[in-house]
Structures are given as structure tokens and as C-alpha cells.
C-alpha positions in Angstrom: -30.4 -326.0 -143.3 -31.1 -322.6 -141.7 -30.8 -324.1 -138.2 -27.9 -326.4 -138.8 -25.8 -324.4 -141.2 -27.0 -320.8 -141.3 -23.8 -319.4 -142.8 -24.0 -321.8 -145.8 -27.7 -321.0 -146.1 -27.0 -317.3 -146.4 -24.1 -318.0 -148.8 -26.5 -319.8 -151.2 -29.4 -317.3 -150.8 -28.4 -314.7 -153.4 -27.7 -317.4 -156.0 -31.3 -318.6 -156.0 -33.3 -316.3 -158.2 -36.8 -317.4 -157.2 -38.6 -314.4 -155.7 -41.8 -316.3 -154.7 -40.0 -318.7 -152.3 -39.7 -316.2 -149.4 -43.3 -315.1 -149.7 -44.5 -318.6 -149.8 -42.4 -319.6 -146.9 -43.9 -316.7 -144.8 -47.4 -317.7 -145.8 -46.9 -321.4 -145.0 -45.0 -320.7 -141.8 -47.9 -318.5 -140.7 -50.2 -321.6 -140.7 -48.5 -323.5 -137.9 -48.1 -320.2 -136.1 -51.8 -319.5 -136.4 -52.6 -322.9 -134.9 -50.3 -322.2 -132.0 -51.7 -318.7 -131.5 -55.2 -320.2 -131.6 -54.3 -322.7 -128.9 -52.5 -320.2 -126.6 -54.2 -316.8 -127.3 -57.4 -317.2 -129.3 -59.0 -316.6 -132.7 -58.0 -312.9 -133.4 -54.3 -313.3 -132.7 -54.4 -316.5 -134.9 -55.9 -314.5 -137.8 -53.2 -311.9 -137.4 -50.5 -314.6 -137.5 -51.8 -315.6 -140.9 -52.2 -312.1 -142.4 -49.4 -310.0 -140.8 -46.1 -311.8 -141.6 -45.8 -310.8 -145.3 -46.5 -307.0 -144.9 -44.5 -307.0 -141.7 -41.5 -308.5 -143.6 -41.5 -305.6 -146.1 -41.4 -303.0 -143.3 -38.7 -304.8 -141.3 -36.7 -305.4 -144.4 -36.7 -301.6 -145.0 -35.4 -301.1 -141.5 -32.7 -303.7 -141.8 -31.8 -302.4 -145.2 -30.8 -299.1 -143.5 -28.1 -301.0 -141.7 -27.0 -302.7 -144.9 -26.7 -299.5 -147.0 -23.5 -299.7 -149.1 -23.8 -303.5 -149.1 -23.5 -305.7 -152.1 -27.2 -306.2 -152.9 -30.3 -304.1 -152.8 -33.6 -304.1 -150.8 -35.0 -307.2 -152.4 -32.1 -309.4 -151.2 -32.4 -307.8 -147.7 -36.1 -308.8 -147.7 -35.1 -312.3 -148.7 -32.6 -312.4 -145.9 -35.3 -311.3 -143.4 -38.1 -313.6 -144.6 -36.6 -316.9 -143.6 -35.6 -316.0 -140.0 -39.0 -314.3 -139.6 -40.8 -317.3 -140.8 -38.7 -319.5 -138.6 -39.6 -317.3 -135.6 -43.4 -317.1 -136.2 -44.4 -320.4 -134.6 -42.3 -319.8 -131.6 -43.8 -316.3 -131.0 -47.0 -317.9 -129.7 -45.4 -320.0 -126.9 -44.8 -317.7 -123.9 -41.1 -318.5 -123.1 -40.0 -319.6 -126.5 -41.2 -316.3 -128.1 -38.4 -314.3 -126.5 -35.7 -316.9 -127.1 -36.8 -317.3 -130.8 -36.9 -313.5 -131.3 -33.3 -313.2 -129.9 -32.0 -316.1 -132.0 -33.8 -314.9 -135.2 -33.2 -311.2 -134.7 -29.6 -311.3 -133.4 -28.0 -314.5 -134.7 -29.7 -315.3 -138.0 -30.3 -311.7 -139.2 -26.7 -310.7 -138.2 -25.2 -313.7 -140.1 -27.5 -313.0 -143.0 -26.6 -309.4 -143.3 -22.9 -310.0 -142.8 -22.7 -312.9 -145.3 -25.0 -311.8 -148.1 -24.6 -308.0 -148.0 -20.9 -308.3 -147.0 -21.1 -305.4 -144.6 -18.9 -306.9 -141.9 -20.0 -309.0 -138.9 -19.4 -306.3 -136.2 -21.6 -303.7 -138.0 -24.3 -306.3 -138.8 -24.3 -307.5 -135.2 -24.4 -304.0 -133.8 -27.3 -303.0 -136.0 -29.2 -306.1 -135.2 -28.7 -305.5 -131.5 -30.0 -301.9 -131.9 -33.1 -303.2 -133.7 -33.8 -305.9 -131.1 -33.4 -303.4 -128.3 -35.8 -300.9 -129.9 -38.4 -303.6 -130.6 -37.9 -305.3 -127.3 -38.4 -302.0 -125.4 -41.5 -301.2 -127.5 -42.9 -304.7 -126.8 -42.2 -304.3 -123.1 -43.7 -300.9 -122.9 -46.8 -302.0 -124.8 -47.3 -305.1 -122.7 -46.9 -303.3 -119.4 -49.1 -300.3 -120.3 
């Protein structure tokens, strides 16, 4: 449903009270990501793909929550908004060309829609904040990969 009807998905998200679902989704989406990382990059990146998504989601949710301050819901809902696009992106991150496309779609489109629909902060502000986050992380990734 996240791929075909993301707006509807994010409309339903705050109505579902289960707090374990996003964490379990991140853990289980880390398994196919680990298999792809193992095939493309080796053992250590595959282990990172299993362990890192959940703690990374907490940090990224804090960053995205800064853009949603004054929104309808608190940090926990922002984390839930972030967990699903992040879990969707994880398997694509291992594939060389699909990683950048998946990051752009997850970071710009899905996160922008999620923040705008659930937090009710307005699509222009959500889009602008998501572009800023993607530019900062894209530049950091580029500088770290070149250096």
C-alpha cells in the first residue's frame, strides 16, 4: 500500500496504535537488505544492514521532527512515519544504481507526503524540509565516498 497509495497509507498510520509494527518492519526489511549487501559488498556491510536501521531510524526521526515542530503529533508518530520509507529503502541501498533512486523516492516523496499528511504541516514546508535533509545527507555521502 505504501507504493501504490502512499497518501492513503499515511492517512491511516496515526489511527493504528501498534508501536511494535514499525520496529518489526525495520528488522524484517533489514534481512533482505543484508542478503543484498552480502552479495554486492560483503559480510561487514551485511551485518551493519541488520543492526543499524532501528537506531538510525530514531536519529533520523529526531531530525525530521525538527521540520514537523508545531505539527499535529509528537516524535513517536514522526518516527512511525519515517520507519516505513526507511525500511522500504533498505534493500535498494545495496544495489549501486537503485540506491540513489530509492533514497530520493523515500526521502523526498514518501517522507514529504508522510510529514504533510500525518503532521499536517503543509506540503510546501514538508517538501522543502525533506529536500534540505536529502541535500545535506547526499553531500555528506558524496564527500565521504570521494575522500
